[in-house]
N, C-alpha and C positions, 0 to 999 in steps of 0.2 A: 510231562512231555506235551508238546503242542499237537493239535490235530492237523492232519493233512488237508490240503485244499480239496482234494478229490473225494474225501470221505463225505463231506456235506453234499456234494453233487450226487454221490452214490445214494445217500439217504433220500434225496429229492426224487431221484429216478425210481427208487423202490416205492415211494409213496405214490408216484404217478401210476406205476404198474398195478398197485393193489386196487385201483379203481376199476380195472378191467376183469378182475377175478370174480367169478360168480360163486356164491356159496354152494357147497355140496348138499344136495337134497337126499334125504333118506330114501332107500329103495322101498317102494310100496310092497306090502305083503298081501297075498291073496288067501282068503279063507272061505270055507263053506261053499255056498252056491256059486259064487263067482269063479272059483277055481274049477269046480265041476263043469261049469258051462264052457270055460275056455278049453279044457281038456277034451270035451265032447266035440267042439268045433274043430280042433286040430285033428282028431281021429276020424272025422266024418269024410267019407269019400265024395268027390264031386259028382253031380248028377250028369247023366248022359247029355242032357241039353247044354249044360255049361261046358262040357268037354268039347262038344261040337262047335259051340260059339268061340271058344279059345282057338280051335284049329283054324276056323275061318279068319279070325283076327290075325293069326300068325301068317297065313297066306297073304292077306292084304298087306301086312307090314313088309313081307319079303318082296312083294311087287313094288312097293313104294321105294324100298331101299335100292332096288336094281336101277331105278330111273336116274 
């Protein structure tokens, strides 16, 4: 049986699309000191100085948004 005219166009379109697909990268795994360091950073409470700085920045942002 003969090929349909549209099937070659479909193949060309598929070839064009494959150029835009990025390869899937493996998810990095954390072990040892790196994992411990990240967990410690996540569990660490912010310092009073950084909390105060964030409050001031939030107030400034609110004033700017009102204008």
